[in-house]
N, C-alpha and C positions, 0 to 999 in steps of 0.2 A: 508606716511608709506613706509618703505623699502621693497624691493622684498622678502627678506628672512623672514620678519615679515608676509607678506601676505601669503607666502607659509606655514609658521608654523601655521598660523591661519586656512588656508584651510585644512591642515592636521588634526588639532584638530577637526574641524567640521566633517570631514570624519570619524575619529575614533569614535566620539560621536554618529554619525548616525549608524555606524556598530554595536556599542554596544547596541543601543536602539531598533533597528529594530526587528520586530516579525518574523524573519526568522533565522534559524540556519546557521551560516557561519563557515566553517571549511576549512582551507588551509592545504594541505598535500604536502610534497615533494614526489618524485617518489619512495622513500623507505618507504612511508606511515608514516613518522614522522610528527607530528602536528606542523605547523608553526603559525597558527592563530586559535583562539577559541573565538567566541564572547559571549556576555552576554546571549543570548538565550540558547546557549549550556551550559554555566555555570549554569544557573537557573534550567534547566531540568536534567542535569547530576549530579549536586552537585560537579563537579570537576572544579577548577579554571584554568584560562588560564596559570598561572605561574606553576601550578603543572603538566599540561599535555604537555607543550611546549617541543618539541624535543623527545617526547615519541612516540613509534610506536602505532598506534591507536588500533591494535588488542590485545596489551598487556592489555589495560584498558577496552576494550570492546570485550571480547572473543566470544560474541554471534553474532558479525558481521560476515556474510558469507565471509570468506577470499578469497576463489577461485572466487566467483561471483564478489566481489568488485575489485579484482585484474584484472580480465578480462575487466571490465568496464573502469577502470583507464588506463590500457594499450591501449585500443582502443581510448580513448580520447587523450592521449599523442601522439599516432602514427598518428592519422588522424587530430589532432589539431581542433577538433570540439566538440560541446557539446553532452552530453548524458542525457536522461531523463528516469525516472522510476516513475510509478504511484503506489499508494497504492493498486490498484487492482492487479498489477503484484507482488508486494512484500509489505505487509502491513506496514513495517517500516524497517529502517536501524539501528537506535539506539532504543533500547528497553526502551523508556522513559515511565514512568507511566502517565496515563491520569489524568490531574489535572483540566480539564475544567468542571465547575459546570453544564453546560447545557447537556453535553454528558458524564455524570458520569457513564453510563452503560458499557462503554468500559474500559477494564483494561489498555490498552496501547494506546499511541498516534499514530494515523495513519499518515503516512508521504508520501509526494511526494518528489522526489529527482532530483536535477539537478547537473550534474558534468561538470564543465567548465575548459578548459585548461588555464594555466597562463604561458605566454612566458617570457623568460629573454631578456637581451639586444641583444643577438645573434639571436633572433627569434625562438630559440628552446624552446619547452615546458619543463619547469623545475618543475612546481608545478600544482596542480589542486585545484579547489575550490568546495567544496560540499555545496550546498544550500538545507537546510532541511525545508520543509514547513509543518506546522501542518494543516492537512485536516481532523481532527477527526470529526468535525461537519458534513462535507459533507459525509464522509464514514459512519457515524452512521445513517444519514438520508437514505442513499441508502440501507444499510443493513436492516433497519427497513421496508422499502418499499418492498424489496425482500421477507422478511419473511411474510409480510402481503399478498403479492400476492400468495405465496406458500400456505398459510392458506386458502385463497379464492378459489384457484384451488382445494384444497382438499375438501372444503365444497361443491363445485359445483359437485363433483363426488360421494359423499357419502350421505347416509340417515342420517339425524341429530339424529334420535331416536336410530337406531341400530348401526350406524357407518359402515354399509355394503355399498358396491357399489350400487348406485341408478339405476333406470330403464334406464335412458338415457345413463349412462356409460356402463351398461350391453349391451344395443343395439349396441353401438359403437364398443365394443369388439367383439360381434358376427359378425357384418358387416366386421370388419377387418380380423377376422379369416376366414370368408367365401371367402373374396377376396384372401387371401393367398391360400386357398384350390383351387380356380379356377385357380390361376396363376401357381401353382406348381403341382396340381393334387395329392398331398399326402393325405393319410388317415387322417381324423379328426373326432372328436366326440363331442357330446353335452350331458352332464349328467343332468338328471332331477330327482326330487324326489317329492313324494306326501305327504303333511302334512295336515291333516284335510280337505281333498278334494281339497286342493289348490296345484297346481303344481309349484315347484320351480326349475329353471334350473341354 
């Protein structure tokens, strides 16, 4: 097999892999014009690679924070190093609808983002590659756990029947207020009332 044939075959395999991988791959030049747009991005955006090629990304996705992404790309190009952003810092870059059946409770796909520099033959950074990872399952699980913990914390502080602060919480608040009084010597007060021979403070 000739060298050119091997190179063509390798290139075909590479393109096929990039199209089928479950990660969004977007190549931008330094003017933010799209140079590559893989199958993941086509499937979730509904925009084909041929339609978006050489278009400025902000024209088709006005929700992308232009100033933020520009700063990130400028830093990557200047320092010739990768940059990372997690869903906890910014839930998503592309506002794709969440289509995963397990995590259908979220409206949008949560994303992690890697921005990598791409150098030309001169060694200068000419383009950047955005790698968009769907982390909706992870984000949904963590958010659900945080909500459950908040609910448990609330239940531990309140009376289940009345919804008022329970005795333990009340005692902790009184202790904290007394410590504040001892530290600063400022006036403080405790208000109590009597209902049916019971004293409530």
